[in-house]
N, C-alpha and C positions, 0 to 999 in steps of 0.2 A: 686572458682566453683570445684565442686564437677566430677569428669569425669565418663562418663556415661558407664553404664554396659559392654555393648560391646565394649570401649576402653580399660577396664579392662580385659576384658576376652583375645580380640586379645593378651593385653600385655603378659599374661600370658601360650600363646600359642605362641607365641614368643621365650620366656626364654625356655618352655618344650621344643621348637624345638632346640633352639640353644645348649641346654643341652643335647640333643640327639646326634645331630651331633657331639659334640664334645667327648660325649664316643664312638660312631663309629670310630670315627678317631681315638682316643686314650684309649680304653679299659676303663671299670668300675672299675679296679684299681685305676689307675691314674685318673679318676674324683675323687674317694673317698678322695684320696690320697688330688686333688685338695680344697677340701672341706674342710680340715684340714686343708690346707696350709694359710683358714683364719684370725687365729689365730696368729696375727702376733703382734709388741707390736710399737708404737708411742711415739717420742720425738722430740716434736717439729713440726715446717715446716721446709720442706729444697726447696728450690727454686733456678734454675741457676742463677748464683753470676755473672753480667755484671762488677760490680765492684772490683773484686778481682785483689789483686797484683799480685799471681800469676797462679791460674787458676780456671776450674770452679769449683772442688767440695772443693776450700779453704773458707769453710763457716764454720760458727761460731759455726752451729748448728751441721753440721758433727764430725769437729773437736772434739766437745766437747764430743761427744757419742762416740767416738774412744778413746780419753782419760780415759771415763767413762769403756771403754769395757778392756782396758787394765791392769785397775786399780783392780776393782771389779770382784772377782769371780761369782757373781750373775748373770753380766752381761754378762760378758763372756761365760758362760755356754750356752748362749742361743744365742749369738752377731749375728750370720747369721736370726734370726729371726725378730730382728728391722729393721723397716722402712727406717730407714733414711742410714742405709750398703744396704739394698737392692737396696734401687733405686738409688746409688752410684756404687757398687762393684758385688752385686750379683742379678743380674735380669735379667739373660740369659733364655729364656725360653724353654718349653719341643718343639716344633721343631726347632730350630737353635740345643741345643743338641742332637735330633735324626740326624741333617745334620752332627755334630761332629763327631760323632759314624760312620757316613757313609763313610767323609773323612779316617778316621783310617783303616776302613775297606776296602776300596778302596788301600790302599797303602798295602794291603796284610799283615797287622796287626791282629792280633786279638785282641780283645778288651777285650775278657776272664780273659787274662792274667794281665790285669793291675786294676783288680776289686779289689784285697785287697788293692792297694795302694789308688786306689779313694775311697774306702772305708774308710782309715786309716784318709784321708785330711775330709771327713766328720762327723767323730765320736767325732769331736771337731766345738763348733759352734751353735749344733743344728739346721741346714740346711732344707730348704726345698725339699723332694727328689719324686724323679717319679722311674717308674718301667722303665727300656730299656731294650731290648733283647741283652742277653751276659752278661752285665753286673747287674742288678736285680736295685735294691734299689740306685740310688746315685742322687746327687743334678746336676743339669742341670749345674753349674757353673762350676764343676770340668771334664766335657768332654771338657768344651776350653780350659782349662789349658791341655788335652791331646793332642785335635789337635793341638795347639800351638809347643807342646811336638815334635809331630811327623813329623810337617811341619821345624821345625829348624832343626833337622838331617837331613832331607829329603835336606832341601839346603846347609848346610853347613860342614853334618857327623857328627860323633861323638861331644861329649861335653866336654868329659873329658879334665884334665887338663888346659882348657880355663878360664881365669880371664872374667867374665860376671857382664855388669852393667844393673842394670835395673830401668828404668823410670816410677816411678808412681808404688808401689810395690803391693798397695790393701793390701787384712788382708794377704799377703804372699804366698798365694795358689801356683802363676805359681811357686816362689823361691824354695817352700818346692818340687813340684813335680819333678824340673829339677834336685834340690841336692841328691832327693830318687834314682831317674834312672840314673843318669851319677855323674859324680866327678869332676865337676869344680874347681879350682885350687882356686879360689874366688871368691866372689858374691857379690855385690857392693847393696845396696838397695837404692834409691832416693825416697824419699817422703817426704810430713809433718810430721813434729814432732810425732804427735799424730797418724797418720796411720801407722807410722813406729812403732812407742809403739806397735800398734795393731798386727802389722804382726810378731813384736820378739815374742810376748807373745803368736801368733798362731805358729812358729816355735817352740818356746822352747817346748809347752805342745806339741808337735809330735817328742821331740827329737832329731832335725834335726841336721846330723854330720857336715852340708856344714860350711864351712868359712866364715861367712858375716860380713859385715861392712855397719852400718847404716850414710847415707850422708843428711843435711838436705837437701829436694829437693827445697826450698826457696833460698839457697846460695852452689850453684852446684861448688863444688872444681873440678880443675883437675886432672881427673882421666885417667889413660893407659888402656884400658880394649881390651880383641878380639873381646868381643861380645855384641851390645847393642840391649838391648829388650825393649820395648815400647807397650804395651796392651792399644791403645787408649790414653794413658796421655799425651805425648808429643804434641798431637794434640787438647789437651783440655788446655796447658799453655796461656799465655799472651804472646803477641809477643815479649816483651823482656826475659821472662822468657825462651822463644825459642831460641834468640839469645844466650844465655847464654849457654843453653844445648849444642848446636851446636858450640862454641867455646871450649867450656873445656869438654867435656864428648865424643860427637860423632863425634866431627872431628878425635879424636885420636883411635878412633876404627878401624878395621879392615873389620869388618863386621857388618853388623845389621839386626834387623827386628822390623819394626814400622808397627804397625797399625794403620790407618790413618781414622779419620772422619774430618766434615768440622763445630764442635762444635767452637771451638776457634776463625775460620775466620768468622764464622756470629754473634757469640757475643761479643769475646774478641779482634775483629784487628788483629787478630793472623796470620802468613803467609798463602798464600796459597800455595797449594801443589805443582806447579813450582817452587816457589822459595825455597823449602825445597829440591826436588831435584838437583838445581841448585849449591848449598849450599855442598851437600853431593856430591863429584865425585864416578863414578861409579855408583850412585844409580839409581833405576827403580823401576817401579811399577810391584809388579802381582793382580792377581785376590784374594779379600776375599771371601773363601768359607767356609760357606756360606757367602754371603753379607749379613751385620747385619742392613743396612742402607744404602741408595740409596748416591751414592757418594764415599763410603767406599773402600778402596785399602791398600795392604801392601806395603810398600816401605821398598828395601831391599838391601843390597851391598857387595861386598866381593871382597877386593881387595888386 
């Protein structure tokens, strides 16, 4: 059935109206950057894996991509432009990024001082960038890493000298930023071997001076750390994996900061938030700012 001319015209006007609204809100330069972001690379399909033995992202397509990116210079050169990675790790939007920047500013900290470090991170992987006041051209994802770092110091004080365990390290951005701005004594990287390999390549490409130890996230070992960090990853594990991390990693840490979503509870029969809080003495919830999805909170403890 051929659409009527009036329907085509209305659709065109609606598209123009949406684009004009976006330009008014975010600026012409960011609109042109947004158009340039349309050039991304596909690598098969990636669906939420409800049959996973470990986590939401334990998907062969995603694992294969991370392995390829860690091994191939051609893929690694633009790994942050591939849709499998964008869907799982690098999907922070411009609005959330602006709110992360505002969070840092509200703490009385100038984001401008972090511009060189954020640009260092964005020099690897050819990420999609937007222009932000005080920062210039940076990827939205690195603004989230900055916000987490600032909030960690706000809650726990300086991170120098701590042993830190990060559950779910992604491509290594949070680990790099923390070790670039602070001097932890040691940093454990818990993730799938393929993802950890990509994170190691990322950290090595930036000549990170941190002391890192990679741990197979499917078989977490007993680790005594001062601080546990997890940006959504713990709340995207299966219930059995969450139990392992609680016993072997989380229970041993005096401090913790875990951004929590409802994915595991909804898809993998994972632990409920109240069950997690009951398992971690002294833990409580604070608001996720900005809230990236309904029901998201941050679980913290400091014993």
